[in-house]
Phi, psi and omega in degrees: 000133179204164175236136179197188182242127175292126185261335180218162179292155181290142180229157176299150181310320183296338183262354185276133176246158177225157178270122176238106184052044176085002182243132182280125180225149175298137184299332180287354178262001180248162178293128183237148170282334173271076190300332181266016181303334182278357180302122180068024182300333179269004180245104183303333180285327188251346186295150169292146178240141183238153175234145179272130181240136169264110185282131176268316178202139177233155177226152178296154183305327183284357176252010177300153175238157172207121172242142178308128179102351177290150176297138176229142179209139181285344180289150178280342174232133180205153177274120179277131179232343185289114185303316182298315178296311180303317179299320184291314182290322177300320177292313185300316184271350181062040175250161184291314187197137179247003185271000000 
């Protein structure tokens, strides 16, 4: 669970690069825990899309929170606007403002 800033627009997984020991490499050429991320990589309609995030703060999954009424979204990155959710996350992450 984390809070961060999206730094670049989403791109198809085949176009996303990562820095490996100072060398820029396509993400599909490095060892991944999401082994099937390349599924449908050549189909723009079905491909995974990735965004580059600058993480402000992250927490282990076992420290995740959920309160009834919080905003939920299946996407891994989303712009939060729900006041109730923002208030809870600002407190949980100990940051000044997420809006």
